[in-house]
C-alpha positions as CSV (number, residue, x, y, z in Angstrom):
1,M,48.9,30.4,9.7
2,L,49.9,28.8,13.0
3,P,53.0,26.5,12.7
4,S,51.3,23.2,13.1
5,S,53.2,19.9,12.8
6,T,52.0,19.6,9.2
7,V,53.1,23.1,8.3
8,E,56.5,22.5,10.0
9,N,56.9,19.3,8.0
10,Y,56.3,21.1,4.7
11,L,58.6,23.9,5.6
12,K,61.4,21.4,6.5
13,A,60.9,19.4,3.3
14,I,61.0,22.5,1.1
15,Y,64.0,23.8,3.0
16,Q,65.9,20.6,2.5
17,G,64.8,20.4,-1.1
18,Q,66.3,23.9,-1.6
19,S,69.6,22.9,-0.1
20,A,69.9,20.1,-2.7
21,L,69.1,22.2,-5.7
22,A,71.7,22.5,-8.5
23,S,73.3,25.9,-8.9
24,G,71.1,28.4,-10.7
25,V,67.9,26.5,-9.9
26,R,65.5,28.4,-7.6
27,L,62.4,26.3,-7.2
28,V,61.8,22.9,-5.6
29,P,59.5,20.9,-8.0
30,M,56.1,20.1,-6.4
31,G,56.5,16.4,-7.2
32,Q,59.6,16.3,-5.1
33,V,57.8,18.0,-2.2
34,A,54.9,15.5,-2.5
35,S,57.3,12.6,-2.6
36,A,59.3,13.8,0.5
37,L,56.1,14.0,2.5
38,G,54.3,10.9,1.2
39,V,51.3,12.8,-0.1
40,T,49.7,13.3,-3.5
41,P,50.8,16.2,-5.7
42,G,47.4,17.8,-5.3
43,T,47.6,17.7,-1.6
44,A,51.1,19.2,-1.6
45,T,49.9,22.0,-4.0
46,T,47.0,22.9,-1.7
47,M,49.3,23.2,1.3
48,V,52.0,25.1,-0.6
49,K,49.4,27.6,-1.8
50,A,48.3,28.1,1.8
51,L,52.0,28.6,2.8
52,A,52.3,31.2,0.0
53,E,49.2,33.0,1.2
54,S,50.6,33.2,4.7
55,G,53.9,34.7,3.4
56,L,56.0,31.6,4.2
57,A,56.7,30.6,0.6
58,E,56.7,31.7,-3.0
59,Y,54.7,29.4,-5.3
60,E,54.9,29.4,-9.1
61,P,52.2,27.1,-10.7
62,Y,53.7,24.3,-12.9
63,S,57.2,25.3,-11.7
64,G,57.7,24.8,-8.0
65,V,58.1,26.4,-4.6
66,R,60.7,28.3,-2.6
67,L,60.5,29.5,1.0
68,S,60.3,33.2,1.9
69,P,62.8,34.5,4.4
70,A,60.2,34.0,7.1
71,G,59.6,30.4,6.0
72,E,63.3,29.7,6.0
73,R,63.6,31.0,9.5
74,L,60.8,28.7,10.8
75,A,62.2,25.7,8.9
76,G,65.6,26.4,10.4
77,L,64.1,26.4,13.9
78,V,62.3,23.0,13.2
79,L,65.7,21.5,12.0
80,R,67.4,23.0,15.1
81,R,64.9,21.2,17.4
82,H,65.2,18.0,15.4
83,R,68.9,17.8,15.3
84,L,69.5,18.8,18.9
85,V,66.9,16.2,20.0
86,E,68.8,13.6,17.9
87,L,72.1,14.5,19.6
88,F,70.5,14.5,23.0
89,L,69.0,11.0,22.5
90,V,72.4,9.7,21.4
91,Q,74.7,11.4,23.8
92,V,72.5,11.5,26.9
93,M,70.0,8.8,26.5
94,G,72.4,6.3,25.0
95,M,70.3,5.5,21.9
96,K,72.0,4.4,18.7
97,W,72.5,6.9,15.9
98,D,70.5,4.7,13.5
99,E,67.3,4.7,15.7
100,V,66.8,8.4,16.7
101,H,65.5,9.9,13.5
102,E,61.9,8.8,13.9
103,D,61.7,9.8,17.6
104,A,63.1,13.2,16.7
105,E,60.5,13.5,14.0
106,Q,57.8,13.3,16.7
107,L,59.6,15.3,19.4
108,E,60.6,18.2,17.2
109,H,56.9,19.4,17.1
110,V,56.3,19.3,20.9
111,V,59.5,20.3,22.7
112,S,59.4,23.9,24.0
113,D,61.9,26.5,23.1
114,R,63.1,26.7,26.7
115,L,63.8,22.9,26.7
116,I,65.7,23.1,23.4
117,E,67.9,25.9,24.7
118,R,68.6,23.9,27.9
119,I,69.5,20.9,25.8
120,D,71.8,23.1,23.6
121,E,73.5,24.5,26.7
122,M,73.8,21.0,28.3
123,L,75.5,19.6,25.1
124,G,77.9,22.5,24.9
125,H,76.3,24.4,22.0
126,P,77.1,21.7,19.3
127,T,77.3,22.6,15.7
128,Q,76.5,19.2,14.2
129,D,74.1,16.3,15.0
130,P,75.2,12.6,15.1
131,H,75.0,12.3,11.3
132,G,77.1,15.5,10.7
133,D,74.2,17.6,9.7
134,P,74.6,21.3,10.8
135,I,72.5,22.5,13.7
136,P,71.0,26.0,13.0
137,G,71.4,28.7,15.5
138,P,68.7,30.1,17.9
139,D,67.6,32.5,15.1
140,G,67.1,29.6,12.7
141,A,70.1,30.6,10.5
142,M,72.3,27.8,9.3
143,A,75.8,28.1,8.0
144,Q,76.0,27.0,4.4
145,R,79.0,24.9,3.5
146,H,79.8,22.9,0.4
147,F,81.2,19.4,0.8
148,D,82.3,17.0,-1.9
149,S,81.0,13.5,-1.8
150,L,83.0,10.3,-2.4
151,L,81.9,10.7,-6.0
152,T,83.3,14.2,-6.5
153,C,86.2,14.4,-4.1
154,P,89.9,14.2,-5.3
155,I,91.3,10.7,-5.6
156,G,94.3,9.8,-3.4
157,T,93.8,12.8,-1.0
158,P,93.5,12.3,2.8
159,L,89.9,13.1,3.7
160,K,87.6,12.6,6.6
161,V,83.9,11.9,6.6
162,T,81.9,15.0,7.5
163,R,78.3,14.2,6.9
164,I,76.0,11.3,6.1
165,A,73.2,12.5,3.8
166,D,70.8,9.7,4.5
167,Q,68.8,8.8,7.6
168,D,67.7,5.3,6.6
169,P,68.5,3.0,9.6
170,A,69.9,0.2,7.4
171,F,72.2,2.6,5.6
172,L,73.4,4.1,8.9
173,R,74.2,0.6,10.1
174,F,76.1,-0.1,6.9
175,I,78.1,3.1,7.5
176,E,78.9,2.1,11.2
177,T,79.8,-1.4,10.3
178,N,82.4,-0.1,7.8
179,D,83.8,2.6,10.1
180,L,82.6,5.5,7.9
181,K,80.9,7.6,10.5
182,P,81.6,11.4,10.6
183,G,85.1,12.1,11.8
184,Q,86.6,8.9,10.4
185,P,89.5,9.1,7.9
186,V,89.0,8.0,4.3
187,D,90.5,8.4,0.9
188,V,89.3,7.4,-2.5
189,E,91.6,4.9,-4.3
190,D,89.6,4.4,-7.5
191,R,86.2,5.0,-9.2
192,D,85.0,2.3,-11.5
193,A,82.4,3.8,-13.8
194,A,81.7,0.4,-15.5
195,A,81.0,-1.3,-12.1
196,D,79.3,1.8,-10.7
197,A,81.5,1.5,-7.6
198,V,84.0,3.5,-5.6
199,V,87.0,1.9,-3.8
200,V,88.1,3.7,-0.6
201,R,90.6,3.2,2.2
202,G,89.0,3.8,5.6
203,K,90.0,3.4,9.2
204,D,93.2,1.3,9.7
205,Q,93.7,1.3,5.9
206,R,90.7,-1.0,5.5
207,R,89.8,-1.3,1.8
208,I,86.1,-1.0,1.1
209,T,84.2,-1.1,-2.2
210,I,80.8,0.7,-2.1
211,G,78.2,1.5,-4.8
212,A,78.1,4.9,-6.4
213,R,74.7,5.7,-4.9
214,A,76.0,5.1,-1.4
215,A,79.2,7.0,-2.1
216,S,77.1,10.0,-3.1
217,K,75.7,10.2,0.4
218,L,79.0,10.3,2.2
219,L,80.2,13.9,2.3
220,V,83.9,14.6,3.0
221,E,86.4,17.3,3.6
222,P,90.3,17.4,3.6
223,R,91.9,16.3,6.9
């Protein structure tokens, strides 16, 4: 099977689904794949079966799907192109970090390997895109690191934002407005389960209250 844009989108969606699986869970549910790609479950199943026949995935009826090593490598290369393009658009073209995702979605399928490697060299071989997502290497391999979110990190510990796990432009604007971009200092003061909210101290000791859903998308590490 040739890696068309449709195939690449499926590989990427499954790869990202795998990354979010709970410990001990192997397969990404087909409904999740279909939802991520905006297609019907039947359409997703047909494509996943084709991926399995091509040796790019393992499909178990009524259970889900997982990429093969070959599928993971191709998915990693798609993510490499996407994330390097995002960083290029921000750092070189001067675009805002909340407006580059859709352009990168289109460009990731058409830029040549030679251009991507030139962009990588020009940017100094970066390891993260503007949102803190890791950039896979030239072989498609990506370092796996675990980060706590603002829902799971220790309370009262000096932290810094490492990654924003949501590409929605409105959410990214909210993050920027509140000085919570990757690299910014933050610590959790309190979690209010009844209010479904988290109180944090951000840049310049600014006190911010955010919802639990938003807090789950801000990944942090000790500073």
